[in-house]
C-alpha positions as CSV (number, residue, x, y, z in Angstrom):
1,M,86.8,95.6,70.3
2,S,89.5,98.2,69.7
3,T,93.1,97.6,70.6
4,M,95.9,99.7,72.1
5,R,99.7,99.7,72.3
6,A,101.3,98.7,75.7
7,V,104.6,97.6,77.2
8,G,104.7,94.7,79.5
9,Y,106.3,91.3,80.1
10,R,105.4,87.6,80.0
11,V,108.3,86.0,81.7
12,A,110.3,87.4,84.6
13,R,113.8,88.2,83.3
14,P,116.7,90.6,84.2
15,V,116.6,94.0,82.6
16,T,119.6,93.1,80.4
17,D,117.4,90.6,78.6
18,P,115.7,92.1,75.5
19,E,112.6,90.0,76.5
20,S,112.4,91.5,80.0
21,L,110.0,94.1,78.6
22,I,108.2,93.7,75.3
23,D,105.8,95.7,73.1
24,L,102.3,94.4,73.3
25,T,99.0,94.9,71.5
26,L,96.1,94.5,73.9
27,A,92.4,95.1,74.1
28,R,91.5,98.7,75.1
29,P,90.1,98.5,78.7
30,V,86.4,98.9,79.3
31,P,85.9,101.1,82.5
32,G,83.9,99.5,85.3
33,A,81.1,101.2,87.1
34,T,83.4,103.5,89.2
35,D,86.3,103.5,86.8
36,I,87.6,106.2,84.6
37,L,89.4,105.4,81.4
38,V,92.5,107.5,81.0
39,E,94.4,108.3,77.8
40,V,97.9,108.2,79.3
41,R,100.3,111.0,78.4
42,A,103.2,110.3,80.8
43,V,104.3,107.7,83.3
44,S,107.1,107.5,85.8
45,V,109.3,104.5,86.5
46,N,109.5,103.4,90.2
47,P,111.4,100.7,92.1
48,V,108.1,98.8,92.4
49,D,108.1,98.4,88.6
50,A,111.4,96.5,88.7
51,K,110.3,94.5,91.7
52,Q,107.1,93.5,90.1
53,R,108.8,92.6,86.8
54,I,111.3,90.3,88.5
55,G,109.3,88.9,91.4
56,S,105.7,88.5,90.4
57,G,105.8,85.4,88.3
58,D,105.0,84.7,84.6
59,F,102.0,86.1,82.7
60,P,101.6,84.3,79.3
61,D,99.0,86.9,78.1
62,G,101.3,89.7,79.1
63,R,101.2,92.0,82.2
64,V,101.5,95.8,82.0
65,L,103.4,97.6,84.7
66,G,103.4,101.3,85.6
67,Y,102.1,102.9,88.8
68,D,102.3,106.6,88.2
69,A,100.5,108.4,85.4
70,A,99.1,111.7,84.1
71,G,96.6,111.9,81.3
72,V,93.2,112.8,80.0
73,V,89.9,111.2,80.9
74,A,88.6,109.5,77.8
75,E,85.5,107.7,79.2
76,V,83.8,107.3,82.6
77,G,81.9,104.4,84.1
78,P,78.2,104.8,84.8
79,A,78.6,105.4,88.6
80,V,81.5,107.9,88.3
81,T,80.7,111.3,89.9
82,R,84.0,113.1,90.2
83,F,85.3,113.3,86.7
84,K,84.2,113.8,83.1
85,P,85.8,113.2,79.7
86,G,88.4,115.8,79.0
87,D,89.6,116.2,82.6
88,E,93.3,116.2,83.1
89,V,94.2,113.8,86.0
90,F,97.1,112.1,87.8
91,Y,97.2,109.0,90.0
92,A,99.3,106.0,91.1
93,G,96.8,103.2,90.3
94,D,96.5,99.6,91.6
95,V,99.3,97.0,91.5
96,F,96.8,94.2,91.0
97,R,95.4,95.7,87.8
98,N,97.2,96.4,84.5
99,G,99.3,99.5,84.9
100,S,99.9,102.8,83.0
101,N,102.6,101.7,80.5
102,A,99.9,101.7,77.8
103,E,97.9,104.1,75.7
104,F,94.8,103.7,77.9
105,Q,94.3,102.6,81.6
106,A,91.1,102.0,83.6
107,V,91.4,103.2,87.2
108,D,89.1,103.6,90.2
109,E,88.0,107.3,90.5
110,Q,88.5,107.2,94.2
111,I,92.3,107.1,93.9
112,V,92.5,109.8,91.2
113,A,92.7,113.6,91.3
114,L,92.8,116.5,88.9
115,K,96.4,117.1,88.0
116,P,98.1,120.4,89.1
117,A,97.1,123.0,86.5
118,S,100.5,124.5,86.6
119,L,102.4,121.4,85.6
120,S,102.7,119.5,82.3
121,F,101.7,115.9,82.1
122,T,105.4,114.9,82.3
123,E,106.0,117.0,85.5
124,A,102.7,115.7,87.1
125,A,103.5,112.1,86.4
126,A,106.5,112.3,88.7
127,I,104.3,113.0,91.8
128,P,101.4,110.6,92.6
129,L,103.1,107.4,93.9
130,T,105.7,109.2,96.0
131,A,103.2,111.8,97.2
132,V,100.7,109.1,98.4
133,T,103.4,107.1,100.0
134,A,105.0,110.1,101.8
135,W,101.6,111.5,102.9
136,E,100.3,108.1,104.2
137,G,103.6,107.3,105.9
138,L,103.8,110.7,107.7
139,F,100.2,111.3,108.6
140,D,98.4,107.9,108.6
141,R,101.2,105.6,109.9
142,L,103.6,107.8,112.0
143,Q,100.7,110.2,112.8
144,V,103.2,113.1,113.2
145,G,101.8,116.2,114.9
146,R,101.6,119.2,112.6
147,E,102.9,121.5,115.4
148,E,105.4,119.0,116.9
149,P,109.0,120.3,116.8
150,S,110.5,116.7,116.9
151,P,113.4,115.5,114.8
152,L,112.6,113.4,111.7
153,L,115.3,111.3,110.0
154,V,114.7,110.6,106.3
155,L,116.8,107.8,105.0
156,G,117.7,107.8,101.3
157,G,116.9,111.5,101.1
158,A,117.4,112.0,97.3
159,G,115.1,109.2,96.3
160,G,111.6,109.7,94.9
161,V,109.6,109.0,98.1
162,A,112.1,110.7,100.4
163,S,112.1,113.8,98.2
164,M,108.4,114.2,98.8
165,V,108.6,113.3,102.5
166,I,111.1,116.2,102.9
167,Q,108.8,118.7,101.1
168,L,105.6,117.6,102.9
169,A,107.2,117.6,106.3
170,R,108.8,121.1,105.7
171,Q,105.5,122.6,104.4
172,L,103.0,120.9,106.7
173,T,104.8,120.3,110.0
174,R,107.4,121.9,112.4
175,L,109.5,118.7,112.4
176,E,113.3,119.2,112.3
177,I,114.3,117.2,109.1
178,I,117.5,115.3,109.0
179,A,118.1,113.7,105.5
180,T,120.7,111.3,104.4
181,A,122.7,111.9,101.2
182,S,126.3,111.3,100.1
183,R,127.0,112.8,96.7
184,P,127.3,116.6,96.3
185,E,124.4,116.7,93.9
186,S,122.1,114.7,96.2
187,R,123.1,116.8,99.2
188,A,122.2,119.9,97.3
189,W,118.9,118.3,96.2
190,V,117.7,117.5,99.7
191,T,118.7,120.9,101.0
192,E,116.8,122.6,98.2
193,L,113.7,120.5,99.1
194,G,113.8,121.7,102.7
195,A,116.0,119.4,104.8
196,H,117.4,121.3,107.8
197,H,120.4,119.0,108.1
198,V,122.1,116.4,105.8
199,V,124.1,113.4,107.0
200,D,126.2,110.9,105.0
201,H,124.7,107.4,104.8
202,T,127.9,105.9,103.4
203,I,129.5,106.2,106.9
204,P,127.9,105.1,110.3
205,L,124.8,107.2,110.9
206,A,124.3,107.1,114.6
207,D,127.0,109.5,115.8
208,Q,126.1,112.0,113.0
209,V,122.5,111.9,113.9
210,L,123.1,112.1,117.7
211,G,125.3,115.2,117.1
212,L,122.2,116.9,115.8
213,A,119.6,115.3,118.0
214,P,121.3,114.3,121.3
215,D,118.2,112.6,122.7
216,G,117.6,110.6,119.6
217,V,115.2,111.1,116.7
218,R,111.5,110.8,117.4
219,Y,110.6,109.6,113.8
220,V,112.3,107.8,111.0
221,F,111.0,107.4,107.4
222,S,113.0,104.9,105.5
223,A,113.2,103.5,102.0
224,Y,116.5,101.8,102.7
225,T,116.5,100.1,106.1
226,K,118.2,96.7,105.8
227,G,121.6,96.6,107.5
228,L,121.0,99.7,109.6
229,E,119.5,97.9,112.6
230,D,122.2,98.8,115.1
231,Q,122.7,102.3,113.8
232,L,119.0,103.1,114.0
233,F,118.8,101.6,117.5
234,R,121.5,104.0,118.7
235,A,120.1,107.0,116.8
236,M,116.4,106.7,117.8
237,A,114.8,107.8,121.0
238,P,113.1,105.3,123.3
239,E,109.4,104.8,122.3
240,S,110.0,106.4,118.9
241,D,108.5,105.4,115.6
242,L,109.9,104.0,112.3
243,V,108.0,103.7,109.1
244,M,109.5,101.8,106.3
245,I,108.6,101.0,102.7
246,D,111.3,98.4,102.1
247,S,111.7,94.9,103.7
248,G,114.3,92.5,105.1
249,F,114.8,94.5,108.3
250,D,115.5,92.8,111.6
251,A,112.9,94.6,113.8
252,Q,114.0,92.6,116.9
253,A,117.0,95.0,117.2
254,L,114.6,97.8,118.2
255,K,112.8,95.9,120.9
256,Q,114.8,97.2,123.9
257,K,113.7,100.8,123.2
258,S,110.1,99.8,122.5
259,I,110.4,101.4,119.1
260,A,107.2,101.1,117.0
261,L,107.5,99.7,113.5
262,H,105.0,100.8,110.8
263,W,104.7,99.5,107.3
264,E,103.6,101.7,104.4
265,W,102.4,100.2,101.1
266,M,100.5,102.7,99.1
267,F,98.6,100.0,97.3
268,T,96.9,98.7,100.4
269,R,93.8,100.9,100.0
270,P,93.2,100.3,96.2
271,V,94.1,96.6,96.3
272,Y,91.8,95.8,99.3
273,R,89.2,98.4,98.3
274,T,89.2,99.8,101.9
275,A,86.6,102.3,103.0
276,S,89.5,104.8,103.4
277,R,90.7,104.6,99.7
278,I,89.0,107.9,99.0
279,R,91.8,109.4,101.1
280,Q,94.1,109.0,98.1
281,H,91.8,111.2,96.0
282,E,91.6,113.7,98.8
283,L,95.4,113.9,99.5
284,L,96.3,114.1,95.8
285,T,93.8,116.9,95.5
286,E,95.6,118.7,98.3
287,V,99.0,118.0,96.8
288,A,97.8,119.5,93.5
289,R,96.6,122.6,95.3
290,M,100.0,122.9,97.1
291,V,101.8,122.5,93.8
292,D,99.7,125.2,92.1
293,A,100.3,127.4,95.1
294,G,104.1,127.0,94.8
295,A,104.4,125.1,98.1
296,L,105.5,121.8,96.5
297,R,107.6,121.0,93.5
298,T,107.7,118.1,91.1
299,T,110.6,115.8,91.8
300,L,111.1,115.1,88.1
301,G,114.7,114.2,87.4
302,T,115.1,112.4,84.1
303,V,112.8,112.4,81.0
304,L,112.7,109.6,78.5
305,H,110.6,109.7,75.3
306,G,108.2,107.2,73.7
307,L,105.9,104.3,74.6
308,S,108.2,101.4,73.7
309,A,109.9,98.4,75.3
310,D,113.3,99.8,74.6
311,V,112.5,103.1,76.4
312,L,110.8,101.5,79.4
313,R,113.7,99.0,79.6
314,E,116.1,101.9,79.9
315,G,114.0,103.4,82.7
316,H,114.1,100.1,84.5
317,R,117.9,99.9,84.1
318,L,118.3,103.4,85.6
319,I,116.0,102.7,88.5
320,E,117.9,99.5,89.3
321,T,121.1,101.4,89.7
322,G,119.8,102.9,92.9
323,R,121.6,106.1,92.2
324,T,119.0,108.2,90.5
325,T,118.2,111.7,91.8
326,G,114.5,112.6,91.4
327,K,112.0,110.7,89.3
328,I,112.4,109.0,85.9
329,V,109.4,109.9,83.6
330,V,108.5,108.6,80.2
331,E,106.4,110.9,78.1
332,F,104.4,109.4,75.2
C-alpha cells in the first residue's frame, strides 16, 4: 500500500507546543463506493481546526485535520457519477473523517463541486466551509426571503463565515445588512463585501443597531454570540430569528420576545449522511457559478506555503488570535 505525507496530532496540546501538530506518514486513502480521492493542492485553516485539535481527545495513530480544500481528482469510487480523474474540485469535507491536511483525501462526492474555473486552487480553498455555513445558515436555518427588505445583523463581520454571509445576502436577497467590525481595515473589508452599515462591536451594540433599525432587526447571523445576550435582546425585534455557529450562549435571555434560536453546523449533513447532503454539492456548484460570474469573491486573506507541521501550526496560531481578516490558506 502506498503512503502519503500528512500533518496531524496524537495528543491534544496548546499551539505553542511543538507536538501540537506533527508531520505524519500515513497510508494513502482508498476511496469508498461514492468517494472521490483528491490530490490536495491547497487548504484553509478555520477555527474548527483549532477546536478539534484541543477538544477532541487523543489519537495514538494520528488524526488529520483540515476542513477546506481544493485539488484534483486522482481516483473515483465505483459508484461515483459526478466526477472523473482530472477534475478540479473544492469542498469542506467531513469532521468525522481524516481531513485535508494531507497529500490525498477521500471525500463523499455528494459534498464536493467543481471549483470555480476563474480561481486558483489557493483562492478556491478559502471558500467551501464558509460558503456552506453561510448558505445553510441564511437559507436553510433562517429561511430568509429573497425579496424581503428586512434588516440582517451579522456579528463578527470580518470573519471568514461572516464575510461570505455578507456577500450572499447582498447578492441573493434584499436584506439590509448591518455588520459589526471595529478596526479600520475590518470596517473597510465588510463595506467592500456589501454591508450597508457597519457598527462597532467593541462598544454596546443595541443603541447602534436600533439607530439603524428602530423596530429591531429581523435576523441575526452570529459567529461570536456569548456575552451579548442583553444587547441582542434589545436589538432584535419580537418574533425574530437568530442563527449561531458558536456556543455558550444563554438563550433564556431571548424568551420574552419569543426569539427563535437556530443552530448551524455545516458538518451535520455529511456526518449523519442525511438525505439532504446533496445540497452541499448543489450550493457549492451555485457558489462556483457566482464566483465565475463576478458576483462573489474569494475571502482569501493570508497565504502560507508548504505541507508541514511548522506551517500548519502557524496557521493555527493565527486563527487562535481571533483577529484575522479573511481566510488563512496553506498552498502545497
